[in-house]
Structure formats: structure tokens, C-alpha cells
KEFIVEX-109402 format. One line per field, with one value per residue (C-alpha): chain; residue in one letter; x, y, z. Coordinates in steps of 0.1 Angstrom, whole numbers, plus 2048, in hexadecimal, padded with zeros to 3 digits. Layout:
<atoms>
unit: (A,...) .
code: (A,...) .
X: (X,...) .
Y: (Y,...) .
Z: (Z,...) .
</atoms>
This chain:
<atoms>
unit: (A,A,A,A,A,A,A,A,A,A,A,A,A,A,A,A,A,A,A,A,A,A,A,A,A,A,A,A,A,A,A,A,A,A,A,A,A,A,A,A,A,A,A,A,A,A,A,A,A,A,A,A,A,A,A,A,A,A,A,A,A,A,A,A,A,A,A,A,A,A,A,A,A,A,A,A,A,A,A,A,A,A,A,A,A,A,A,A,A,A,A,A,A,A,A,A,A,A,A,A,A,A,A,A,A,A,A,A,A,A,A,A,A,A,A,A,A,A,A,A,A,A,A,A,A,A,A,A,A,A,A,A,A,A,A,A,A,A,A,A,A,A,A,A,A,A,A,A,A,A,A,A,A,A,A,A,A,A,A,A,A,A,A,A,A,A,A,A,A,A,A,A,A,A,A,A,A,A,A,A,A,A,A,A,A,A,A,A,A,A,A,A,A,A,A,A,A,A,A,A,A,A,A,A,A,A,A,A,A,A,A,A,A,A,A,A,A,A,A,A,A,A,A,A,A,A,A,A,A,A,A,A,A,A,A,A,A,A,A,A,A,A,A,A,A,A,A,A,A,A,A,A,A,A,A,A,A,A,A,A,A,A,A,A,A,A,A,A,A,A,A,A,A,A,A,A,A,A,A,A,A,A,A,A,A,A,A,A,A,A,A,A,A,A,A,A,A,A,A,A,A,A,A,A,A,A,A,A,A,A,A,A,A,A,A,A,A,A,A,A,A,A,A,A,A,A,A,A,A,A,A,A,A,A,A,A,A,A,A,A,A,A,A,A,A,A,A,A,A,A,A,A,A,A,A,A,A,A,A,A,A,A,A,A,A,A,A,A,A,A,A,A,A,A,A,A,A,A,A,A,A,A,A,A,A,A,A,A,A,A,A,A,A,A,A,A,A,A,A,A,A,A,A,A,A,A,A,A,A,A,A,A,A,A,A,A,A) .
code: (M,T,R,P,L,V,R,P,P,R,K,N,P,I,V,R,T,R,M,P,T,L,P,P,A,G,R,S,R,V,A,L,G,L,T,A,A,A,A,R,G,R,F,E,L,Q,V,C,R,D,C,G,T,V,Q,Y,P,P,R,E,S,C,C,S,C,L,S,R,R,L,D,W,R,P,Q,D,G,T,G,D,L,L,S,E,T,T,L,W,H,S,N,E,L,F,Y,R,E,R,V,P,W,R,L,G,M,V,R,L,D,C,G,P,V,V,V,A,H,L,H,G,D,C,D,A,A,P,S,R,V,R,V,R,A,A,L,D,R,A,G,Q,A,A,L,I,A,L,P,E,K,D,A,P,N,M,A,D,D,R,Q,L,R,E,M,T,C,N,P,K,F,R,K,V,L,I,T,D,A,K,T,P,L,G,Q,A,M,V,E,T,I,V,A,A,D,A,D,L,V,W,A,G,Y,S,E,P,W,K,K,T,H,G,F,D,R,L,T,A,L,P,Q,V,S,L,L,P,L,D,L,T,N,S,R,A,V,K,D,A,A,G,E,I,G,G,R,V,D,I,L,I,N,T,A,D,Y,H,R,N,Y,G,I,A,A,R,N,G,L,E,A,A,R,A,E,M,D,V,N,Y,F,G,L,L,R,L,A,Q,E,F,A,P,A,M,R,G,R,G,A,D,G,Q,S,S,A,V,A,W,V,N,L,L,S,I,F,A,L,S,N,F,P,P,H,G,T,Y,S,A,S,K,A,A,A,L,S,L,A,Q,C,L,R,A,E,L,S,P,A,G,V,R,V,I,N,V,F,P,G,P,I,D,D,E,W,N,Q,L,I,P,P,P,K,I,A,P,A,R,L,A,S,D,I,V,E,A,L,R,G,G,A,E,D,I,Y,P,G,D,I,A,Q,E,W,L,A,R,W,R,D,N,P,K,T,L,E,R,E,L,A,A,A,T,R) .
X: (800,80C,818,806,81B,82B,82F,852,86A,871,88C,8AE,8B5,8DB,8D7,8D8,8B9,8BC,8B8,89A,89F,886,87E,884,86E,873,854,84A,82E,816,81E,814,7F0,7F4,801,7E4,7CB,7DE,7DE,7B8,7B9,7B0,7C1,7BD,7CD,7CD,7B1,7B1,792,794,79D,795,7B8,7C2,7E7,804,81D,80F,818,811,7FE,7EB,802,7E8,7DC,7F3,7D5,7DD,7B9,7C0,7AB,7B4,799,794,79D,794,7B7,7AF,7C7,7DD,7FF,815,837,849,86B,87B,894,8B2,8C9,8C3,8D8,8BC,8C4,89F,89A,8BD,8B3,892,89B,88E,873,859,84E,836,82B,805,7EF,7D1,7AF,7AC,7CA,7EC,808,817,833,827,832,825,813,820,7FE,7FC,7FE,81A,816,7FF,7E4,7C9,7D2,7C4,7DA,7D6,7E9,7F7,811,834,84B,856,832,830,817,821,80D,807,7F9,7E3,7D3,7B1,7A0,7A9,7BF,7C5,7DF,7E1,7E9,807,81A,83D,83C,819,821,83D,823,808,805,7F3,7EE,7F3,80D,815,813,7F9,7F3,7D0,7D2,7AE,79B,77F,76A,752,76A,788,778,76D,791,7A0,789,78E,7B4,7B3,79E,7B8,7D2,7E6,800,7FB,7E3,7E9,7C8,7CE,7B7,7B5,79F,79E,784,76B,75A,751,738,748,76C,770,76A,78B,79E,791,7A3,7C5,7D7,7CD,7E1,7D3,7E9,7E3,7E6,7DA,7E3,7DE,7FA,81D,82C,813,81A,840,83D,828,841,85E,84C,840,84C,867,84E,831,82D,80B,7FE,7D9,7D0,7AB,7AB,790,780,760,749,72F,734,73C,74C,72E,71C,72E,744,768,783,780,76F,785,7A4,79B,795,7B7,7C7,7BC,7B8,7D7,7EE,7E7,7F3,811,81A,817,82C,848,84A,841,84C,872,871,85A,870,88E,87B,870,885,883,87C,85C,847,857,846,830,813,805,7DF,7CF,7AA,7A1,77F,770,76A,78F,78C,772,765,742,735,71F,73F,755,770,772,777,793,7A5,7A3,7B0,7CD,7D3,7D2,7EE,802,7FC,80A,82A,82B,827,845,85B,852,853,879,875,859,83F,81E,808,7E3,7CA,7A6,78B,769,748,733,738,719,721,713,722,712,6EF,6DF,6EF,6D7,6E1,6F5,710,72C,72B,74B,74E,74D,767,77E,77A,782,7A2,7AE,7A6,7BB,7D8,7D5,7CF,7EC,7D7,7E2,7C2,79F,77D,765,73F,727,729,74F,74F,736,748,769,75A,74C,76D,781,76A,76A,775,766,744,744,74D,72F,717,721,71D,6FB,6EF,6F3,6DE) .
Y: (800,823,836,858,875,889,8AF,8B6,8CA,8EE,8F2,8FD,91D,917,8F5,8FA,8F3,8D4,8DA,8C9,8A9,899,875,86D,883,876,86B,864,879,85C,854,877,86C,85A,87A,88F,878,878,89E,89C,881,865,843,83C,822,81D,807,7FA,804,7E6,7C8,7D7,7D0,7E5,7EC,7F9,809,822,81B,829,809,7ED,7D1,7B7,7C1,7DE,7F6,81A,822,825,839,843,835,836,816,80C,801,7E1,7C4,7AA,7B2,797,7A0,7BB,7C8,7E3,7FB,801,812,826,839,853,86E,874,850,84D,868,856,830,818,81A,7FF,7F3,7D8,7C7,7C7,7B4,7CB,7BB,7CC,7B9,7CA,7C4,7E5,7EE,806,818,803,813,808,7FA,7E2,7BE,7A8,797,786,79F,7B5,7DA,7F8,80C,831,84B,86B,884,880,89D,8A0,8A5,884,868,84D,82E,828,807,80D,7F3,7E6,7F6,817,814,82D,848,83E,862,862,848,854,84B,857,879,87D,87D,892,8B4,8AB,8CA,8B7,8C9,8E2,908,916,939,941,962,96F,961,97B,96B,94E,937,945,93F,91C,916,921,90A,8EC,8F0,8F2,8D3,8C2,8C7,8E3,8EF,914,927,94B,95B,978,995,9B8,9D6,9D2,9ED,9D7,9BF,99D,986,968,974,97B,957,94D,95F,945,929,924,91A,93A,959,978,988,9A9,9A1,9B6,9A6,9C6,9D6,9CB,9D9,9C6,9A5,9AB,9B2,993,97E,98D,984,960,957,940,92C,926,901,905,925,926,944,94A,96E,974,993,98B,9A1,994,9AA,9A5,9BE,9D3,9D0,9EE,A0B,A0F,9F8,9FB,9D9,9C6,9D7,9CE,9AA,9A8,9BA,99E,97F,983,99E,992,96F,97E,993,974,95F,978,97B,959,940,945,93C,91E,912,912,8FE,8E1,8C9,8DA,8BB,8A9,8C8,8D9,8F1,8DB,8EC,90C,90D,925,92D,930,92A,912,933,934,917,929,94C,94F,96F,97B,97A,983,998,982,964,976,97E,959,94E,965,957,933,93B,94B,92D,916,92B,92A,904,901,916,904,8E1,8DE,8E2,8C8,8E3,8DA,8F5,8EB,8FD,8FD,902,904,909,927,92B,932,957,979,97C,95C,962,963,942,926,907,8F2,908,8FD,907,917,8FB,8E0,8F2,8F5,8D0,8C8,8DC,8CA,8A9,8B3,8BB,899,886,893,8A3,8C1,8CE,8CB,8D4,8D6,8D7,8C8,8E6,8E4,8BF,8C4,8E2,8CF,8B2,8C9,8DC,8BC,8AF,8CF,8F1,903,8F3,8FE,922,923,914,92E,94A,93D,93A,95F,96B) .
Z: (800,7F7,815,81A,80E,82A,829,81B,831,829,810,81C,808,808,7F6,7D1,7BC,7A5,780,771,75D,746,73A,716,700,6DC,6CB,6A7,698,699,6BD,6C7,6C2,6E4,6F3,6E4,6F5,716,716,718,733,71C,714,6EF,6D8,6B3,6A5,682,66F,658,66F,692,6A0,6BE,6BC,6D1,6CD,6B3,68F,66D,662,672,67F,674,652,649,645,64A,655,67A,693,6B6,6CD,6F3,707,72A,732,746,743,753,762,753,762,774,77C,791,780,797,77D,75E,744,743,75D,765,770,77F,798,7A1,7A3,7AE,793,78E,76B,75F,73F,73B,722,71C,719,6F7,6EA,6EB,704,712,72A,745,764,781,79E,7C0,7CA,7AD,7B8,7AC,78B,781,78B,77C,776,763,74C,745,732,742,738,747,750,72C,721,70F,714,72E,737,75C,76A,788,7A0,794,7B2,7C2,7E2,7FE,7F6,7D1,7C6,7DE,7CA,7C3,79E,798,7A8,78F,773,783,792,7B2,7C7,7E8,7FD,7E1,7E1,7CA,7BC,7B0,79E,7A3,7C1,7C1,7A6,7AD,79B,7AD,7CF,7C5,7B9,7DA,7EE,7D7,7D8,7FE,7FF,7E9,806,7F7,80F,808,7F1,7E7,7DE,7C6,7C6,7B5,7BC,7E2,7E4,7D2,7EA,7DB,7EA,7FB,7F8,81D,826,815,831,84A,838,84A,829,817,815,803,7E9,7D7,7B2,795,773,761,775,76B,78B,7A1,78F,792,7B7,7BD,7AA,7BE,7DE,7D7,7B4,7C0,7D6,7BE,7B4,7A1,792,789,775,77B,770,756,747,734,721,709,6EA,6C6,6AF,6A6,6C7,6D6,6CB,6D7,6E3,708,70F,6F7,704,728,71E,70D,72A,743,72D,717,725,748,73F,72E,74D,763,74B,74A,770,77E,762,766,78B,785,769,780,79B,785,79A,7BC,7D2,7D9,7D4,7B6,79E,789,778,769,763,74B,74B,727,716,6FC,6E9,6E3,6C9,6B3,6B8,6C8,6B8,6D4,6EA,6CD,6DD,6FB,6E5,6D3,6F4,6FE,6DC,6E1,704,6F6,6DD,6F9,70F,6F4,6F4,71A,719,701,718,738,72B,72D,753,755,75F,74F,740,743,72E,739,71F,732,722,72E,754,768,770,769,745,739,746,724,719,720,734,737,748,75E,783,791,7AB,791,77B,799,7A0,77C,77E,79D,78C,76E,785,796,776,760,745,731,720,730,722,740,73B,721,709,709,701,6E5,6D7,6D8,6C5,6AA,6A7,6A4,689,674,680,662,667,68B,681,669,683,69D,684,679,69D,6A3,686) .
</atoms>
């Protein structure tokens, strides 16, 4: 049974910080299909459209009939653990620093035999296990074999923690805790056993319902933080930037206007100032410190979470300028992901459907509740995903966008006439 994780000791500031190392990251283009599925928290394998063979590792053609008509389809991951071994030495520096490391060979019920990282609670072979895909520190898909049934303290497994961003005993910055989502995010992160939560807030003169109750939580420390003020962001980074393990950017400026709905640029400029330039200011000040702490002990810097919108994929004309600001933020987040990946810091982009708040009042249900969205973000941190699409509308929108982006654009334009 996995031992419960203990709170790490405070770091000695005299001891040098280790430089991050990464597992092997080379993948073929076809193998990146496994990574693309793992980034959304899914375990998918290639299935031949002609003979139905499920195959692994990924190939350009079917291993049974040589057909090139291969589709990526979800798998449940159940199978039999055939054999196992413990790695005590490796030529790869990442694993050399982390041995012993348990590995196993699993025959999946769908057919293929895979080599997977083996959770500490898995029984010795032969036994039943369930395999899932997650992203490793290099941002590539890794297969993890878990026990068939959940066990106590499963998330505290040493190997599993290397491939997830579990907030337990970590220090978390939530950039805007005054909104309903920000408040729900603070409470959910505290419930996930975070060690310290900085709750950012701007405009202290503006009293927000429910914000005062956050001060009663012992793990919460209020932090003045205005993302539209470069000096304020720099000062906050100078104070806590070297201690943040997970940054969750919940700052969001939303107005439901298109191009012709109002004159002037004020609303659109304010949306860009928070949603795009606010993210840029955060990245310039906090990212360098987090990049340098990618291997800073048991609770190193591990994740950066961006609140985007499903509107970033295809513009929703009634919220046109807001959609444009989120599309710009998505492009910037992809740049941030590329710059943080060498340190093993994961950038998680959240694409919710309409949130149940004041600026989505005219959108009919279903809408996602702030508490549900906060819970989904924590599950993404625990599960090792990279992109999540919470809510029914986000899931439907994503499916239509993946099927044909141009068709979705025309449908959204027609719906507003």
C-alpha cells in the first residue's frame, strides 16, 4: 500500500537548486496521436477500419492487413499484468535520479501488449490492472498501470506524482479570487490539501459578495494583484515568484459585444488588457522563476493553468471581441507551453463553455457552474491532462470544431441572424 505523502521540509536557501531533467521526448509524428489523446485525459489506440485490429505501438499501417485506414479510438485500458521488473540503473539522467522505478508488461483486453510504468499498489504478476495514458515531464504520452480497484493514497505514489501536478502540499497562486470562479477555485484547491494559497485581488475598494470568507481559511493569504498594472505584477513576482508551484490564472474580463454592437474600442481594449496582456505580464514575471524550479524537490514548480474559453476555437459573434481576446490568449499560451516544457512545467489550457455568471445570462442552459469548473481544473491537475473542455457545450463545440472548423464557423454566423 502506498504510504501517505508527508509534508516536505522547508528548503534550505543555501543549498543549490537542481536543474530540471526530462525523460526521453523523441516521438514520431504518428506516435504523437497518443500524446494528443493523453493531453485531453484520454487513452486512445489505433484501430484498423478494415480488419478491426487494435495495435500498439502506433504505426503508419495496420500490423495485420497493412491497411492505412487507421483511426484513434478510446480504450478502457483493462488488462492482465504478465510480468514486472524494477529498474535500478538507467543511462537516462531523468530515471537515474529517480530509481528504483517499477515497470510492467500488460496484455490489454483489446489485444496489444504494452510496457507501462507500474503503480506501487499493483499486485505482483499475474494480476489485473488498468492502463491509462498521461503526460510525462517531457509533455509526451506515458502509459501507467494502476491497480484494478482504487486504493488509499493512490495519488501519493512516487512514480505517479512525477507524471501529474497534484496540488497536495504545493503552493498555489490564484490570480483573481474575487469572482465566483476565483472563490470556488480557492476553496477547491484548499480542499485538495494545498500547502499555501495566494488569493489575488484587485480594486480593493470594490466589495465582492463571498470574498471575505476566504480570509477565514488558514491556508489562504490575500495578495494585491492587478494584471493590468505591470508594476503590480512585477512586485508580486518579486515577493512570491520563487515559491509558486502552481499558477492558476482565473482573471477574466468578459463583455458580450460584437464589432458593430457598440462604438469605440474601450470594451475590446479592456478585454485584451486582462485576457491577453494580463497573461503576458504574468508570463514575463513568473515564468522564469517557475522554469528554474522544475526540479526543486518533492514540491517543485509543476503547472501553469490558463482560463480560456471554448469561444477561442471559433468566434462566437454575440461575444465577438471577447472571443478574439481569448483566441489571442490561446496563441500566447502555446508559446508559454513551449518555453516552460524544457523545465517540465505543464501548461494546462481550460476551454469551458459558458460559465453561469452575469455576462452569460442571455445564453440558455446548459451552463457550467463555477464550483464544477474549479473541480474539473483540480481533476486535470491530478490526472495529468493538458487541455480540458468542461461542460456540455464545450464538449459539443469541440466535436464540431474537430469535425469541420469551417462548418462550425458558418453555423455560428447563421445562428446570430
